[in-house]
N, C-alpha and C positions, 0 to 999 in steps of 0.2 A: 811188514808190520800188520798185525791183525786189527781189524776194526770191530769194536764192540758197540752194541746197541742195546739199551735197556728195554726189556719187555715188561709191560704192565697189562694185566687183564682185569677189567672191571666188570662186576655184575651191575646191571642197570635195570631200573623198573620200566623205562620207556625208551626203546632203542631209537626211535625216530627223533625224539627230543634230545637224547644224548648225542646222536650223530650231529644234529644241528649245532649243539653247544661246542663240540670238539672241532667242528669246521671253523667256527668263529675263533676259538682259542688258538688253534694252530695255523689257521689260514690255508688249509688244504682240504681236499675231499678224501674220503676213505678210498683205499685201493681195492677194497672188497666190501660189498654191502649186500647182505642177504636178509631174509626175513627174521633170522635168528642169530645174526652175527655181523659185526662190522670190524674192519681192520684199517687202522691208520699207520702208514709207514712214513715217519717223519724224519727228515734229514737234520733239521736244526731246531731243537736238540735231537740227537739221534735216539729215536724212540719207536718201538713197535708197540702200539696200543691197540688192544682188542676190547670189544664191548660185547657182552652176552646178556640177553634179557633173562631176568629171574622174576617170577611172579610173587614170591614171598620175601622180597628184599626190604629190609628196614633202613631208613635213613640214618646216617651217622656211622655207627660201628666203631671198630678199634683204630681206624685210620685217623691220624692227627691231621695231616694236610699234605698236599702235593705242591710242587713249585717248579718254576723255571727261572734260573738265574740268567740275567741278561747283562750286556756289557756296559750299559749307560742308563742314566736317568731319562734320556731321550727315548730309549727303547721302552722303558716303563710307560712313559707318556703315550707312545704310539699304541701300546697295548690298551691303555686306558681309553684312548679315543676310539679304538676298534670296538671295545666292549660297550662304550656309551652309544655308539652308532647302532649297535645291535640291540640296544635296550636292556642290557643285562644290569642287574643290581650289582653294585660294587662298593668297595671301601678302600680309600686311598690312605696311605701312610707316607709322610715325608720326614726325613731325618729322624727315623725311629731307631732306638737302640734295642735291637732284638738279637738274641743269640750271641751276645757279646760282640756285636758289629753294628755300625751305623748304616742304615739302609733306607732306600726309597722303595715302595712297593704298592701294588694294587691287588686287592683280593676279589675273587668271584667264587660262586659255588656252581657246581654242575647240577643237572636236574635231580640227582639223588642226594644232594646236600654235601658232597665232598668239597672241601675248600681248596682252592688253588691260589697261589700267589705268584705274581711276576715281580721279580725283585732285582735290585742292583746293590752290591756291597760297596759302600763309599769309603768306609774305614774298616779294615778287617778286624782289628782288635780294640775293644773298648772296655770300660769298666762295667760291672754288673748293672743291670737295669734298676733304676730307682724311681722313674716317673711314669711307669706304665700302669694303668688301672687294672689290666688283666694280664694273665700269664703270656709270656713270649709266644709268638706264633699262633695265637688264638684269635680267630676272626669270627 
């Protein structure tokens, strides 16, 4: 059986700050770290993440958000505690109806403003959202 691993390459404004952020997010060190490049080879979730500095990068862009689905609310809480211990700004959602599913999640942003969510799906199919003040998956 073939093993597949997603590859994401992100342009970043500050490589050092971004490496520090992703070390906290994934709990691992980069496997390669040069003055103009960093690579994380993550087993769980299977991800090959590379970071490349760009001097004329604007925050935001067309990317909606990035996320990691975990197995339990306890795993969301572990991530939340790790982010708090690192002093990251975060936003927590409990029992939120998002993307037609009941979820618990915690949101953070990388140094370039890309939003990341760590989330668990508690109920896979729900009715459309009626009580959210903002669009789904917007943090």
